A tleap script that builds the chain and sets N, CA, C and O, in Angstrom:
source leaprc.protein.ff14SB
mol = sequence {
  NMET LEU GLY SER ARG PRO PHE VAL GLY PHE
  LEU LEU VAL THR ASP ALA ALA ARG ALA LYS
  GLU PHE TYR CYS ASP VAL LEU GLY LEU PRO
  LEU LEU HIE GLU ASP GLY PHE ALA VAL VAL
  VAL ASP ALA GLY GLY THR PRO LEU ARG LEU
  SER ILE VAL ALA ASP VAL PRO GLU PRO ALA
  GLY THR SER ALA GLY TRP LEU VAL ASP ASP
  VAL ASN ALA SER VAL ARG ALA LEU THR ALA
  ALA GLY ILE SER PHE GLU ARG PHE PRO GLY
  MET ASN GLN ASP PRO ASP GLY VAL TRP ARG
  PRO PHE PRO GLY ALA GLY GLY VAL ALA TRP
  PHE ARG ASP LEU ASP GLY ASN ARG LEU SER
  VAL THR HIE ALA CPRO
}
set mol.1.N position { -1.213 17.258 -21.296 }
set mol.1.CA position { -2.525 16.686 -22.049 }
set mol.1.C position { -3.418 16.017 -21.058 }
set mol.1.O position { -4.644 16.103 -21.125 }
set mol.2.N position { -2.696 15.257 -20.013 }
set mol.2.CA position { -3.439 14.571 -18.826 }
set mol.2.C position { -3.290 15.180 -17.511 }
set mol.2.O position { -3.779 14.648 -16.514 }
set mol.3.N position { -2.651 16.248 -17.466 }
set mol.3.CA position { -2.268 16.925 -16.291 }
set mol.3.C position { -3.495 17.553 -15.478 }
set mol.3.O position { -3.398 17.964 -14.322 }
set mol.4.N position { -4.561 17.566 -16.180 }
set mol.4.CA position { -5.856 18.201 -15.414 }
set mol.4.C position { -6.941 17.168 -15.290 }
set mol.4.O position { -8.056 17.390 -14.816 }
set mol.5.N position { -6.436 15.810 -15.842 }
set mol.5.CA position { -7.326 14.633 -15.575 }
set mol.5.C position { -7.194 14.030 -14.372 }
set mol.5.O position { -6.087 14.188 -13.857 }
set mol.6.N position { -8.283 13.141 -13.531 }
set mol.6.CA position { -8.207 12.497 -12.593 }
set mol.6.C position { -7.231 11.402 -12.996 }
set mol.6.O position { -7.065 10.944 -14.127 }
set mol.7.N position { -6.538 11.023 -11.725 }
set mol.7.CA position { -5.753 9.728 -11.987 }
set mol.7.C position { -6.467 8.755 -11.182 }
set mol.7.O position { -7.226 9.047 -10.258 }
set mol.8.N position { -6.115 7.290 -11.677 }
set mol.8.CA position { -6.593 6.004 -11.310 }
set mol.8.C position { -5.566 5.028 -11.051 }
set mol.8.O position { -4.743 4.753 -11.924 }
set mol.9.N position { -5.551 4.399 -9.738 }
set mol.9.CA position { -4.409 3.522 -9.543 }
set mol.9.C position { -4.690 2.202 -10.001 }
set mol.9.O position { -5.884 1.943 -10.156 }
set mol.10.N position { -3.839 1.288 -10.259 }
set mol.10.CA position { -4.382 -0.066 -10.418 }
set mol.10.C position { -3.383 -0.960 -9.415 }
set mol.10.O position { -2.335 -0.476 -8.988 }
set mol.11.N position { -3.765 -2.147 -9.127 }
set mol.11.CA position { -2.860 -3.201 -8.611 }
set mol.11.C position { -3.623 -4.297 -8.875 }
set mol.11.O position { -4.854 -4.262 -8.859 }
set mol.12.N position { -2.837 -5.485 -9.171 }
set mol.12.CA position { -3.361 -6.673 -9.530 }
set mol.12.C position { -3.648 -7.785 -8.375 }
set mol.12.O position { -2.698 -7.991 -7.620 }
set mol.13.N position { -4.809 -8.506 -8.153 }
set mol.13.CA position { -4.980 -9.406 -7.335 }
set mol.13.C position { -5.611 -10.704 -7.915 }
set mol.13.O position { -5.986 -10.848 -9.078 }
set mol.14.N position { -5.668 -11.641 -6.902 }
set mol.14.CA position { -6.033 -12.798 -7.563 }
set mol.14.C position { -7.353 -13.279 -6.949 }
set mol.14.O position { -7.933 -14.250 -7.436 }
set mol.15.N position { -7.814 -12.652 -5.943 }
set mol.15.CA position { -9.101 -12.948 -5.186 }
set mol.15.C position { -9.714 -11.839 -4.674 }
set mol.15.O position { -9.204 -11.092 -3.839 }
set mol.16.N position { -10.989 -11.698 -5.242 }
set mol.16.CA position { -11.801 -10.342 -5.075 }
set mol.16.C position { -12.008 -10.358 -3.550 }
set mol.16.O position { -11.498 -9.482 -2.851 }
set mol.17.N position { -12.700 -11.276 -3.069 }
set mol.17.CA position { -12.981 -11.364 -1.733 }
set mol.17.C position { -11.867 -11.194 -0.675 }
set mol.17.O position { -12.002 -10.474 0.314 }
set mol.18.N position { -10.868 -11.839 -0.927 }
set mol.18.CA position { -9.508 -11.549 0.044 }
set mol.18.C position { -8.935 -10.387 -0.128 }
set mol.18.O position { -8.288 -9.947 0.822 }
set mol.19.N position { -9.018 -9.614 -1.336 }
set mol.19.CA position { -8.493 -8.309 -1.633 }
set mol.19.C position { -9.286 -7.223 -1.055 }
set mol.19.O position { -8.769 -6.201 -0.604 }
set mol.20.N position { -10.520 -7.447 -1.070 }
set mol.20.CA position { -11.722 -6.702 -0.418 }
set mol.20.C position { -11.690 -6.571 1.353 }
set mol.20.O position { -11.901 -5.583 2.055 }
set mol.21.N position { -11.323 -8.045 1.752 }
set mol.21.CA position { -11.017 -7.885 2.974 }
set mol.21.C position { -9.725 -7.248 3.592 }
set mol.21.O position { -9.688 -6.695 4.691 }
set mol.22.N position { -8.781 -7.386 2.820 }
set mol.22.CA position { -7.548 -6.673 3.049 }
set mol.22.C position { -7.649 -5.079 3.011 }
set mol.22.O position { -7.485 -4.349 3.988 }
set mol.23.N position { -7.929 -4.694 1.791 }
set mol.23.CA position { -8.184 -3.080 1.564 }
set mol.23.C position { -9.173 -2.490 2.335 }
set mol.23.O position { -8.948 -1.437 2.931 }
set mol.24.N position { -10.364 -3.119 2.396 }
set mol.24.CA position { -11.474 -2.459 3.171 }
set mol.24.C position { -11.265 -2.643 4.556 }
set mol.24.O position { -11.251 -1.682 5.324 }
set mol.25.N position { -11.092 -3.881 4.955 }
set mol.25.CA position { -11.375 -4.228 6.327 }
set mol.25.C position { -10.020 -3.861 7.324 }
set mol.25.O position { -10.120 -3.267 8.397 }
set mol.26.N position { -8.732 -4.349 6.725 }
set mol.26.CA position { -7.630 -4.239 7.353 }
set mol.26.C position { -7.091 -2.723 7.323 }
set mol.26.O position { -6.657 -2.140 8.317 }
set mol.27.N position { -7.206 -2.051 5.741 }
set mol.27.CA position { -6.412 -0.887 5.548 }
set mol.27.C position { -7.509 0.203 5.776 }
set mol.27.O position { -7.108 1.365 5.836 }
set mol.28.N position { -8.793 -0.027 5.903 }
set mol.28.CA position { -9.910 0.873 6.099 }
set mol.28.C position { -10.176 1.522 4.814 }
set mol.28.O position { -10.747 2.600 4.979 }
set mol.29.N position { -9.967 1.242 3.662 }
set mol.29.CA position { -10.104 1.962 2.367 }
set mol.29.C position { -11.854 1.786 2.071 }
set mol.29.O position { -12.396 0.708 2.311 }
set mol.30.N position { -12.510 2.775 1.617 }
set mol.30.CA position { -13.914 2.377 1.404 }
set mol.30.C position { -14.103 1.815 -0.052 }
set mol.30.O position { -13.487 2.095 -1.081 }
set mol.31.N position { -15.054 1.009 0.151 }
set mol.31.CA position { -15.323 0.225 -1.212 }
set mol.31.C position { -16.294 1.296 -2.232 }
set mol.31.O position { -17.248 1.940 -1.795 }
set mol.32.N position { -15.880 1.322 -3.494 }
set mol.32.CA position { -16.486 2.401 -4.255 }
set mol.32.C position { -17.355 1.341 -5.514 }
set mol.32.O position { -18.418 1.701 -6.021 }
set mol.33.N position { -16.735 0.158 -5.826 }
set mol.33.CA position { -17.266 -0.791 -6.892 }
set mol.33.C position { -16.942 -2.120 -6.826 }
set mol.33.O position { -15.844 -2.418 -6.354 }
set mol.34.N position { -17.572 -2.845 -7.149 }
set mol.34.CA position { -17.212 -4.373 -7.218 }
set mol.34.C position { -17.841 -4.885 -8.263 }
set mol.34.O position { -19.070 -4.849 -8.310 }
set mol.35.N position { -17.019 -5.496 -9.364 }
set mol.35.CA position { -17.741 -6.389 -10.385 }
set mol.35.C position { -16.811 -7.635 -10.680 }
set mol.35.O position { -15.954 -7.976 -9.865 }
set mol.36.N position { -17.011 -8.305 -11.879 }
set mol.36.CA position { -16.361 -9.662 -12.064 }
set mol.36.C position { -14.923 -9.352 -12.491 }
set mol.36.O position { -14.110 -10.265 -12.639 }
set mol.37.N position { -14.599 -8.035 -12.694 }
set mol.37.CA position { -13.293 -7.760 -13.067 }
set mol.37.C position { -12.291 -7.164 -11.996 }
set mol.37.O position { -11.071 -7.301 -12.086 }
set mol.38.N position { -12.875 -6.547 -11.060 }
set mol.38.CA position { -12.082 -5.645 -10.283 }
set mol.38.C position { -12.837 -5.308 -9.027 }
set mol.38.O position { -14.058 -5.439 -9.114 }
set mol.39.N position { -12.389 -4.931 -7.968 }
set mol.39.CA position { -12.618 -4.201 -6.668 }
set mol.39.C position { -12.121 -2.942 -6.853 }
set mol.39.O position { -10.934 -2.857 -7.169 }
set mol.40.N position { -12.917 -1.711 -6.697 }
set mol.40.CA position { -12.479 -0.446 -6.627 }
set mol.40.C position { -12.663 0.225 -5.373 }
set mol.40.O position { -13.785 0.239 -4.866 }
set mol.41.N position { -11.639 0.812 -4.788 }
set mol.41.CA position { -11.766 1.256 -3.396 }
set mol.41.C position { -11.210 2.752 -3.654 }
set mol.41.O position { -10.632 3.120 -4.676 }
set mol.42.N position { -11.510 3.559 -2.487 }
set mol.42.CA position { -11.132 4.888 -2.549 }
set mol.42.C position { -9.875 5.059 -1.614 }
set mol.42.O position { -10.006 5.032 -0.390 }
set mol.43.N position { -8.597 5.245 -2.255 }
set mol.43.CA position { -7.428 5.566 -1.554 }
set mol.43.C position { -7.114 6.889 -1.464 }
set mol.43.O position { -6.349 7.440 -2.255 }
set mol.44.N position { -7.772 7.554 -0.355 }
set mol.44.CA position { -7.516 8.885 -0.134 }
set mol.44.C position { -8.048 9.930 -1.330 }
set mol.44.O position { -7.377 10.939 -1.547 }
set mol.45.N position { -9.084 9.711 -1.988 }
set mol.45.CA position { -9.801 10.318 -3.051 }
set mol.45.C position { -9.188 9.863 -4.430 }
set mol.45.O position { -9.470 10.512 -5.438 }
set mol.46.N position { -8.461 8.906 -4.495 }
set mol.46.CA position { -7.953 8.355 -5.701 }
set mol.46.C position { -8.584 7.088 -5.884 }
set mol.46.O position { -8.458 6.292 -4.954 }
set mol.47.N position { -9.357 6.666 -7.070 }
set mol.47.CA position { -9.787 5.364 -7.295 }
set mol.47.C position { -8.431 4.531 -7.451 }
set mol.47.O position { -7.415 4.921 -8.027 }
set mol.48.N position { -8.655 3.120 -6.724 }
set mol.48.CA position { -7.526 2.165 -6.663 }
set mol.48.C position { -8.316 0.858 -7.276 }
set mol.48.O position { -9.127 0.230 -6.596 }
set mol.49.N position { -8.019 0.544 -8.524 }
set mol.49.CA position { -8.849 -0.432 -9.194 }
set mol.49.C position { -7.750 -1.718 -8.833 }
set mol.49.O position { -6.575 -1.797 -9.192 }
set mol.50.N position { -8.503 -2.648 -8.039 }
set mol.50.CA position { -7.782 -3.956 -7.812 }
set mol.50.C position { -8.148 -4.959 -8.759 }
set mol.50.O position { -9.080 -5.700 -8.448 }
set mol.51.N position { -7.505 -5.136 -10.002 }
set mol.51.CA position { -7.843 -5.805 -11.209 }
set mol.51.C position { -7.822 -7.397 -10.776 }
set mol.51.O position { -6.876 -7.759 -10.076 }
set mol.52.N position { -8.742 -8.289 -11.127 }
set mol.52.CA position { -8.612 -9.585 -10.857 }
set mol.52.C position { -7.854 -10.277 -11.931 }
set mol.52.O position { -8.211 -10.097 -13.095 }
set mol.53.N position { -6.793 -11.090 -11.653 }
set mol.53.CA position { -5.960 -11.827 -12.674 }
set mol.53.C position { -5.786 -13.124 -12.033 }
set mol.53.O position { -6.190 -13.309 -10.885 }
set mol.54.N position { -5.138 -14.138 -12.793 }
set mol.54.CA position { -4.744 -15.280 -12.364 }
set mol.54.C position { -3.586 -15.469 -11.619 }
set mol.54.O position { -3.540 -16.403 -10.819 }
set mol.55.N position { -2.494 -14.598 -11.791 }
set mol.55.CA position { -1.075 -14.659 -11.309 }
set mol.55.C position { -0.799 -13.228 -11.011 }
set mol.55.O position { -1.256 -12.385 -11.784 }
set mol.56.N position { -0.017 -12.814 -9.850 }
set mol.56.CA position { 0.568 -11.493 -9.593 }
set mol.56.C position { 2.060 -11.528 -9.740 }
set mol.56.O position { 2.691 -12.092 -8.847 }
set mol.57.N position { 2.651 -11.045 -10.661 }
set mol.57.CA position { 4.192 -10.957 -10.532 }
set mol.57.C position { 4.827 -10.476 -9.502 }
set mol.57.O position { 4.373 -9.523 -8.870 }
set mol.58.N position { 5.882 -11.028 -9.214 }
set mol.58.CA position { 6.679 -10.376 -7.926 }
set mol.58.C position { 7.094 -9.047 -8.318 }
set mol.58.O position { 7.739 -8.953 -9.362 }
set mol.59.N position { 6.816 -7.950 -7.617 }
set mol.59.CA position { 7.176 -6.663 -7.831 }
set mol.59.C position { 8.570 -6.420 -7.830 }
set mol.59.O position { 9.322 -7.064 -7.100 }
set mol.60.N position { 9.048 -5.355 -8.753 }
set mol.60.CA position { 10.418 -5.263 -8.745 }
set mol.60.C position { 10.776 -3.871 -7.819 }
set mol.60.O position { 11.925 -3.520 -7.549 }
set mol.61.N position { 9.700 -3.251 -7.450 }
set mol.61.CA position { 9.877 -2.149 -6.379 }
set mol.61.C position { 8.388 -1.916 -5.675 }
set mol.61.O position { 7.562 -2.813 -5.503 }
set mol.62.N position { 8.239 -0.662 -5.341 }
set mol.62.CA position { 6.872 -0.334 -4.616 }
set mol.62.C position { 5.856 -0.225 -5.696 }
set mol.62.O position { 6.080 0.385 -6.741 }
set mol.63.N position { 4.789 -0.798 -5.442 }
set mol.63.CA position { 3.754 -0.846 -6.138 }
set mol.63.C position { 2.397 0.470 -5.947 }
set mol.63.O position { 1.713 0.961 -6.845 }
set mol.64.N position { 2.366 0.718 -4.683 }
set mol.64.CA position { 1.646 1.935 -4.262 }
set mol.64.C position { 2.002 2.316 -3.054 }
set mol.64.O position { 2.801 1.624 -2.423 }
set mol.65.N position { 1.528 3.362 -2.575 }
set mol.65.CA position { 1.905 3.972 -1.277 }
set mol.65.C position { 1.077 4.955 -0.664 }
set mol.65.O position { 0.213 5.401 -1.420 }
set mol.66.N position { 1.093 5.393 0.423 }
set mol.66.CA position { 0.351 6.453 1.038 }
set mol.66.C position { 1.274 7.284 1.954 }
set mol.66.O position { 2.063 6.811 2.772 }
set mol.67.N position { 1.083 8.458 1.726 }
set mol.67.CA position { 1.756 9.761 2.572 }
set mol.67.C position { 0.976 9.823 3.838 }
set mol.67.O position { -0.255 9.828 3.817 }
set mol.68.N position { 1.641 9.868 4.899 }
set mol.68.CA position { 1.255 9.714 6.105 }
set mol.68.C position { 1.867 10.970 6.980 }
set mol.68.O position { 2.949 11.424 6.607 }
set mol.69.N position { 1.248 11.524 8.078 }
set mol.69.CA position { 1.677 12.400 9.005 }
set mol.69.C position { 2.871 12.167 9.830 }
set mol.69.O position { 3.792 12.965 10.008 }
set mol.70.N position { 2.711 10.581 10.474 }
set mol.70.CA position { 3.647 9.920 11.153 }
set mol.70.C position { 4.126 8.660 10.907 }
set mol.70.O position { 3.540 7.764 11.513 }
set mol.71.N position { 5.142 8.302 10.096 }
set mol.71.CA position { 5.195 7.122 9.569 }
set mol.71.C position { 5.537 5.788 10.920 }
set mol.71.O position { 5.159 4.622 10.808 }
set mol.72.N position { 6.053 6.154 11.714 }
set mol.72.CA position { 6.260 5.430 12.690 }
set mol.72.C position { 4.781 4.988 13.485 }
set mol.72.O position { 4.539 3.831 13.828 }
set mol.73.N position { 3.949 6.034 13.680 }
set mol.73.CA position { 2.650 5.537 14.151 }
set mol.73.C position { 1.829 4.867 13.317 }
set mol.73.O position { 1.104 3.979 13.767 }
set mol.74.N position { 1.826 5.167 12.113 }
set mol.74.CA position { 1.203 4.445 10.834 }
set mol.74.C position { 1.832 3.102 10.956 }
set mol.74.O position { 1.000 2.198 11.027 }
set mol.75.N position { 3.096 2.721 11.001 }
set mol.75.CA position { 3.429 1.321 11.034 }
set mol.75.C position { 3.094 0.531 12.204 }
set mol.75.O position { 2.751 -0.651 12.182 }
set mol.76.N position { 3.230 1.343 13.327 }
set mol.76.CA position { 2.518 0.548 14.816 }
set mol.76.C position { 1.087 0.183 14.464 }
set mol.76.O position { 0.743 -0.984 14.654 }
set mol.77.N position { 0.218 1.054 13.971 }
set mol.77.CA position { -1.206 1.147 13.796 }
set mol.77.C position { -1.325 -0.270 12.924 }
set mol.77.O position { -1.959 -1.256 13.297 }
set mol.78.N position { -0.759 -0.181 11.986 }
set mol.78.CA position { -0.876 -1.438 10.831 }
set mol.78.C position { -0.207 -2.538 11.485 }
set mol.78.O position { -0.738 -3.593 11.137 }
set mol.79.N position { 0.538 -2.677 12.117 }
set mol.79.CA position { 1.391 -3.744 12.705 }
set mol.79.C position { 0.566 -4.218 13.671 }
set mol.79.O position { 0.634 -5.444 13.768 }
set mol.80.N position { -0.289 -3.625 14.523 }
set mol.80.CA position { -1.519 -4.080 15.315 }
set mol.80.C position { -2.522 -4.615 14.701 }
set mol.80.O position { -3.183 -5.524 15.203 }
set mol.81.N position { -2.765 -4.081 13.469 }
set mol.81.CA position { -3.870 -4.768 12.612 }
set mol.81.C position { -3.436 -6.162 11.916 }
set mol.81.O position { -4.173 -6.822 11.184 }
set mol.82.N position { -2.282 -6.450 12.227 }
set mol.82.CA position { -1.819 -7.800 11.645 }
set mol.82.C position { -0.644 -7.718 10.481 }
set mol.82.O position { -0.157 -8.747 10.013 }
set mol.83.N position { -0.256 -6.466 10.083 }
set mol.83.CA position { 0.454 -6.386 9.104 }
set mol.83.C position { 1.980 -6.465 9.523 }
set mol.83.O position { 2.371 -5.921 10.556 }
set mol.84.N position { 2.833 -7.172 8.673 }
set mol.84.CA position { 4.217 -7.312 8.980 }
set mol.84.C position { 5.173 -6.325 7.940 }
set mol.84.O position { 5.015 -6.242 6.722 }
set mol.85.N position { 5.965 -5.772 8.565 }
set mol.85.CA position { 6.869 -4.772 7.385 }
set mol.85.C position { 8.143 -5.609 6.950 }
set mol.85.O position { 8.633 -6.510 7.631 }
set mol.86.N position { 8.547 -5.236 5.877 }
set mol.86.CA position { 9.826 -5.844 5.360 }
set mol.86.C position { 10.897 -4.975 5.955 }
set mol.86.O position { 10.882 -3.823 6.390 }
set mol.87.N position { 12.009 -6.064 5.815 }
set mol.87.CA position { 13.358 -5.538 6.234 }
set mol.87.C position { 14.131 -5.772 4.907 }
set mol.87.O position { 13.764 -6.599 4.073 }
set mol.88.N position { 15.136 -5.050 4.784 }
set mol.88.CA position { 15.947 -4.998 3.567 }
set mol.88.C position { 17.427 -5.066 3.978 }
set mol.88.O position { 17.870 -4.142 4.660 }
set mol.89.N position { 18.282 -6.153 3.596 }
set mol.89.CA position { 19.703 -6.196 4.005 }
set mol.89.C position { 20.416 -4.700 3.388 }
set mol.89.O position { 20.172 -4.182 2.299 }
set mol.90.N position { 21.247 -4.266 4.322 }
set mol.90.CA position { 22.175 -2.888 3.812 }
set mol.90.C position { 21.210 -1.501 4.101 }
set mol.90.O position { 21.690 -0.389 3.882 }
set mol.91.N position { 19.993 -1.636 4.544 }
set mol.91.CA position { 19.252 -0.612 4.774 }
set mol.91.C position { 19.210 -0.433 6.325 }
set mol.91.O position { 18.980 -1.408 7.040 }
set mol.92.N position { 19.431 0.806 6.849 }
set mol.92.CA position { 19.407 0.914 8.201 }
set mol.92.C position { 18.163 1.453 8.458 }
set mol.92.O position { 17.912 2.649 8.304 }
set mol.93.N position { 17.091 0.333 8.979 }
set mol.93.CA position { 15.722 0.658 9.291 }
set mol.93.C position { 15.652 0.735 10.856 }
set mol.93.O position { 16.343 -0.015 11.547 }
set mol.94.N position { 14.873 1.582 11.348 }
set mol.94.CA position { 14.606 1.563 12.792 }
set mol.94.C position { 13.998 0.333 13.379 }
set mol.94.O position { 13.824 -0.681 12.703 }
set mol.95.N position { 13.657 0.431 14.716 }
set mol.95.CA position { 12.894 -0.765 15.013 }
set mol.95.C position { 11.573 -1.177 14.491 }
set mol.95.O position { 11.262 -2.367 14.549 }
set mol.96.N position { 10.793 -0.326 14.002 }
set mol.96.CA position { 9.682 -0.241 13.334 }
set mol.96.C position { 9.671 -0.787 12.067 }
set mol.96.O position { 8.637 -1.276 11.613 }
set mol.97.N position { 10.905 -0.754 11.321 }
set mol.97.CA position { 11.019 -1.003 9.910 }
set mol.97.C position { 11.162 0.321 9.199 }
set mol.97.O position { 11.244 0.238 7.973 }
set mol.98.N position { 11.203 1.429 9.692 }
set mol.98.CA position { 11.249 2.796 8.654 }
set mol.98.C position { 12.600 2.981 8.456 }
set mol.98.O position { 13.496 2.814 9.284 }
set mol.99.N position { 12.707 3.387 7.145 }
set mol.99.CA position { 14.029 3.569 6.599 }
set mol.99.C position { 14.090 5.082 6.365 }
set mol.99.O position { 13.275 5.617 5.613 }
set mol.100.N position { 15.107 5.827 7.041 }
set mol.100.CA position { 15.614 7.360 6.832 }
set mol.100.C position { 16.684 7.467 5.817 }
set mol.100.O position { 17.788 7.048 6.167 }
set mol.101.N position { 16.550 7.998 4.508 }
set mol.101.CA position { 17.660 8.076 3.796 }
set mol.101.C position { 18.883 8.852 4.416 }
set mol.101.O position { 20.047 8.458 4.342 }
set mol.102.N position { 18.451 10.049 5.058 }
set mol.102.CA position { 19.319 10.564 5.815 }
set mol.102.C position { 18.873 11.369 7.048 }
set mol.102.O position { 17.715 11.780 7.121 }
set mol.103.N position { 19.855 11.621 8.103 }
set mol.103.CA position { 19.075 12.418 9.423 }
set mol.103.C position { 18.153 13.369 9.163 }
set mol.103.O position { 18.481 14.170 8.287 }
set mol.104.N position { 17.156 13.509 9.637 }
set mol.104.CA position { 16.047 14.771 9.448 }
set mol.104.C position { 15.227 14.347 8.347 }
set mol.104.O position { 14.380 15.124 7.909 }
set mol.105.N position { 15.366 13.304 7.893 }
set mol.105.CA position { 14.529 13.095 6.445 }
set mol.105.C position { 13.227 12.543 7.065 }
set mol.105.O position { 13.113 12.247 8.255 }
set mol.106.N position { 12.335 12.445 6.208 }
set mol.106.CA position { 10.866 11.846 6.525 }
set mol.106.C position { 11.117 10.164 7.060 }
set mol.106.O position { 11.498 9.844 8.186 }
set mol.107.N position { 10.814 9.291 6.007 }
set mol.107.CA position { 10.936 7.942 6.458 }
set mol.107.C position { 9.811 7.100 5.523 }
set mol.107.O position { 8.785 7.588 5.049 }
set mol.108.N position { 10.212 5.887 5.400 }
set mol.108.CA position { 9.284 5.032 4.485 }
set mol.108.C position { 9.457 3.776 5.048 }
set mol.108.O position { 10.540 3.456 5.538 }
set mol.109.N position { 8.294 2.873 5.026 }
set mol.109.CA position { 8.201 1.433 5.497 }
set mol.109.C position { 7.443 0.913 4.308 }
set mol.109.O position { 6.679 1.579 3.610 }
set mol.110.N position { 7.832 -0.722 4.121 }
set mol.110.CA position { 7.065 -1.427 3.271 }
set mol.110.C position { 6.525 -2.716 3.811 }
set mol.110.O position { 7.033 -3.383 4.712 }
set mol.111.N position { 5.406 -2.985 3.131 }
set mol.111.CA position { 4.692 -4.060 3.506 }
set mol.111.C position { 4.009 -4.658 2.385 }
set mol.111.O position { 3.906 -4.001 1.349 }
set mol.112.N position { 3.420 -6.088 2.478 }
set mol.112.CA position { 2.800 -6.567 1.340 }
set mol.112.C position { 1.385 -6.646 1.425 }
set mol.112.O position { 0.867 -6.560 2.538 }
set mol.113.N position { 0.641 -6.806 0.350 }
set mol.113.CA position { -0.738 -7.230 0.555 }
set mol.113.C position { -0.698 -8.654 0.326 }
set mol.113.O position { 0.327 -9.298 0.102 }
set mol.114.N position { -1.940 -9.136 0.400 }
set mol.114.CA position { -2.097 -10.714 0.527 }
set mol.114.C position { -1.513 -11.446 -0.926 }
set mol.114.O position { -1.182 -12.631 -0.948 }
set mol.115.N position { -1.448 -10.591 -2.069 }
set mol.115.CA position { -1.177 -11.261 -3.179 }
set mol.115.C position { 0.543 -10.728 -3.598 }
set mol.115.O position { 1.109 -11.004 -4.656 }
set mol.116.N position { 0.937 -10.181 -2.832 }
set mol.116.CA position { 2.517 -9.850 -2.969 }
set mol.116.C position { 2.996 -8.500 -3.311 }
set mol.116.O position { 4.171 -8.138 -3.253 }
set mol.117.N position { 1.846 -7.682 -3.725 }
set mol.117.CA position { 2.156 -6.517 -4.044 }
set mol.117.C position { 2.785 -5.578 -2.864 }
set mol.117.O position { 2.185 -5.488 -1.793 }
set mol.118.N position { 4.145 -4.806 -3.116 }
set mol.118.CA position { 4.706 -4.231 -2.071 }
set mol.118.C position { 4.219 -2.721 -2.065 }
set mol.118.O position { 4.333 -1.936 -3.006 }
set mol.119.N position { 3.628 -2.454 -0.766 }
set mol.119.CA position { 2.915 -1.122 -0.576 }
set mol.119.C position { 3.811 -0.353 0.427 }
set mol.119.O position { 4.650 -0.960 1.092 }
set mol.120.N position { 3.643 0.893 0.527 }
set mol.120.CA position { 4.269 1.821 1.512 }
set mol.120.C position { 3.526 2.713 2.141 }
set mol.120.O position { 2.400 3.048 1.776 }
set mol.121.N position { 4.240 3.228 3.316 }
set mol.121.CA position { 3.853 4.308 4.204 }
set mol.121.C position { 5.035 5.428 4.066 }
set mol.121.O position { 6.211 5.076 4.153 }
set mol.122.N position { 4.741 6.540 3.887 }
set mol.122.CA position { 5.839 7.293 3.867 }
set mol.122.C position { 5.509 8.913 4.221 }
set mol.122.O position { 4.688 9.598 3.612 }
set mol.123.N position { 6.303 9.338 5.293 }
set mol.123.CA position { 6.300 10.689 5.750 }
set mol.123.C position { 7.430 11.392 5.029 }
set mol.123.O position { 8.545 10.880 4.930 }
set mol.124.N position { 7.081 12.725 4.464 }
set mol.124.CA position { 8.038 13.466 3.596 }
set mol.124.C position { 8.145 14.646 4.499 }
set mol.124.O position { 7.097 15.179 4.863 }
set mol.125.N position { 9.389 15.156 4.936 }
set mol.125.CA position { 9.595 16.341 6.024 }
set mol.125.C position { 8.866 17.455 5.207 }
set mol.125.O position { 8.770 18.594 5.664 }
savepdb mol mol.pdb
quit
């Protein structure tokens, strides 16, 4: 029923200006629209609606992510832009913070936006 319909992603944020600075200026996502309810950016051809709320709950997992060609290069570029990557006990992450579930696998690394949403960059082999 919805298989041929365009997808829209949603994340919760508490401050439009701060979200716009992070998503547009730091991550480089183009601004599509802004109003009193949300900031909408282009996340690789998919609209990502950053909905303004009073509080953002702690995520139980990853809220959104990007597929990249080289996860380690992406982590290094984002780190140079001031982003810190998460480390998880019991996960064998490399010096960049990239976790590979088994040898030869792609890899994934996680970071947070300014409201605590857990985001990722992933390379699938």
